[in-house]
C-alpha positions in Angstrom: -95.5 101.8 79.1 -93.4 103.7 76.6 -90.1 102.1 75.4 -87.0 103.7 76.7 -85.6 106.1 74.2 -81.9 106.8 74.1 -81.3 109.4 71.4 -77.8 109.5 69.8 -76.2 112.0 67.6 -74.0 111.0 64.7 -70.3 111.4 65.3 -70.0 112.6 61.7 -72.0 115.8 62.4 -69.9 118.9 62.0 -69.8 121.5 64.7 -71.8 123.9 62.5 -74.5 121.3 61.8 -74.7 120.0 65.4 -75.1 123.6 66.6 -78.2 123.9 64.5 -79.7 120.5 65.5 -82.2 120.4 68.2 -81.5 117.3 70.2 -84.9 117.1 71.8 -87.4 114.9 70.0 -91.0 116.0 69.5 -89.9 119.3 71.1 -93.2 121.1 70.4 -95.6 118.2 70.8 -96.6 117.9 67.1 -96.0 114.2 66.7 -98.9 111.9 66.0 -98.8 110.9 69.6 -98.2 114.4 71.1 -96.6 113.1 74.4 -94.5 110.4 72.8 -90.9 110.6 74.1 -92.0 112.7 77.1 -91.9 111.4 80.6 -94.9 112.4 82.6 -95.7 109.3 84.7 -93.7 108.9 88.0 -95.4 106.0 89.9 -92.3 105.5 92.0 -92.2 109.1 93.3 -94.7 109.6 96.1 -95.5 113.3 95.5 -96.0 112.7 91.7 -98.0 109.5 91.5 -100.9 111.5 89.9 -98.6 113.8 87.9 -99.7 112.5 84.5 -103.4 113.2 85.2 -102.7 116.9 85.2 -100.9 117.0 81.8 -102.3 117.3 78.3 -101.3 118.8 74.9 -103.3 121.7 73.5 -103.1 124.3 70.7 -104.8 126.9 72.9 -102.3 129.7 73.7 -99.6 127.8 71.7 -97.3 129.8 69.3 -98.6 129.7 65.7 -98.0 126.3 64.0 -97.1 124.4 67.2 -98.7 122.9 70.2 -97.8 123.2 73.9 -98.1 121.0 77.0 -100.7 122.2 79.5 -100.4 121.7 83.2 -103.9 121.9 84.6 -103.7 121.7 88.3 -106.6 121.3 90.7 -106.7 123.0 94.1 -103.9 122.2 96.5 -101.5 120.6 93.9 -99.5 123.7 93.0 -98.8 124.5 96.6 -98.0 121.0 97.7 -96.2 118.9 95.1 -96.4 120.9 91.9 -96.2 119.2 88.4 -93.4 118.3 86.0 -92.5 117.0 82.6 -89.2 115.5 81.5 -87.8 114.8 78.0 -86.5 111.6 76.7 -83.0 110.6 77.6 -80.5 112.2 75.1 -77.1 110.8 74.6 -74.6 113.1 76.3 -71.1 114.2 75.2 -69.0 114.7 78.4 -67.1 118.0 78.2 -69.2 119.5 75.4 -70.9 122.9 75.7 -74.7 123.1 75.1 -77.4 125.7 74.9 -80.8 125.1 76.3 -83.9 127.2 75.4 -87.5 126.6 76.6 -90.7 128.6 75.9 -92.8 129.2 79.0 -96.3 130.6 79.5 -96.5 130.6 83.3 -100.1 131.9 83.4 -101.2 131.2 87.0 -98.0 129.9 88.5 -94.3 130.1 88.7 -91.9 127.7 87.0 -88.4 126.3 87.1 -86.6 124.5 84.2 -83.4 122.4 84.2 -81.1 120.2 82.2 -80.1 117.1 84.2 -77.3 114.6 83.5 -77.6 110.9 84.3 -75.6 107.7 84.6 -76.6 104.1 85.1 -76.9 103.9 88.9 -74.0 101.8 90.2 -75.7 101.1 93.5 -79.5 101.1 93.0 -81.6 101.5 96.2 -84.9 99.8 96.9 -86.8 103.1 97.3 -85.8 105.7 94.7 -85.3 109.3 95.8 -85.2 112.6 94.0 -81.8 111.8 92.5 -82.7 108.3 91.3 -85.2 106.6 89.1 -85.8 102.8 89.1 -85.5 100.4 86.3 -88.7 100.7 84.2 -89.9 101.0 80.6 -86.9 99.0 79.5 -84.2 101.2 81.0 -81.9 100.4 83.9 -81.9 102.3 87.2 -80.4 105.8 86.7 -78.7 108.3 88.9 -78.7 112.1 88.5 -75.1 113.4 88.6 -75.3 117.0 87.3 -78.0 119.8 87.0 -77.9 123.0 85.1 -80.7 125.4 86.2 -82.1 127.7 83.6 -83.1 131.3 84.7 -86.6 131.4 86.0 -89.4 132.9 83.8 -91.6 135.6 85.2 -94.4 134.0 87.2 -98.0 134.6 86.4 -97.2 135.9 83.0 -99.8 135.8 80.2 -97.1 136.3 77.6 -94.7 133.6 76.2 -91.2 133.9 77.5 -88.0 132.1 76.3 -85.6 131.1 79.1 -82.1 130.0 78.1 -78.5 129.4 79.2 -75.3 127.8 78.1 -73.5 125.2 80.1 -70.5 122.9 79.7 -71.1 119.4 80.8 -68.4 118.1 83.1 -66.2 115.4 81.6 -66.6 113.4 84.8 -68.4 113.5 88.1 -67.5 111.8 91.4 -69.7 108.8 92.1 -68.7 106.5 94.9 -65.3 108.0 94.9 -64.8 107.3 91.2 -64.7 109.7 88.2 -67.7 108.7 86.0 -68.6 110.4 82.7 -72.2 111.6 82.3 -74.1 109.4 79.9 -77.5 111.0 79.2 -79.3 114.4 79.4 -82.9 115.3 80.0 -84.8 118.6 80.0 -87.3 119.3 82.8 -90.0 121.8 83.4 -91.6 122.1 86.8 -94.5 124.4 87.8 -95.6 125.3 91.3 -96.9 128.2 93.4 -97.4 128.9 97.1 -101.1 128.7 96.8 -103.9 126.2 97.3 -105.8 127.5 94.2 -106.2 125.7 90.9 -104.6 127.0 87.8 -102.6 126.4 84.6 -99.2 126.7 83.0 -97.9 126.0 79.5 -94.5 125.0 77.9 -93.3 124.3 74.4 -90.3 124.4 72.0 -87.8 122.6 74.2 -84.4 123.0 72.5 -81.0 121.6 73.3 -78.1 122.4 71.0 -74.6 121.3 71.2 -72.6 124.4 70.4 -69.1 123.3 71.1 -67.5 119.9 71.0 -65.6 118.6 74.0 -61.9 119.6 73.9 -59.4 116.9 72.8 -57.7 115.2 75.7 
């Protein structure tokens, strides 16, 4: 199992420098271990227990000088559960404005991409659901409290597309009747298609930039 990676940014970073800093580690899969920091194994989630078996890293079709993650789905998977990949957990700044950019080569399928915000789950449940993940790989149970959906790339495209959006992370979200600040962010890419056919999709260059600090209270 991979260690749980919380990635922090230095408070001393200026607005200009933080705007130019990609907060996503190993964003184009060129690390010595290409899938290090990436979450592909979801043994607690029924539809995704085989998810990691469909994912690999390749230079085929990748932009020059980088690599990409390949989703190679056998028959029935795209039309039933789909396949996903999620970044490491990135330390969040509640109230800050961010920009997310992801390069997508949908190839045979369609895709959706998101930024999600998490907190330590105050009331873990025995059976995790789509909003929760259990304690594993050294991290506590976590709860999703916010999602920013990125515009969808064109499905079935044989050309790389960059999808992007800006969003302001809420300073707090309501959890159990209390105002709780978001603690961590992740980027997610999900591929699917209403088909029983096999096929592939590709993603790379996951970027998350903090472009505006949270306003002073």
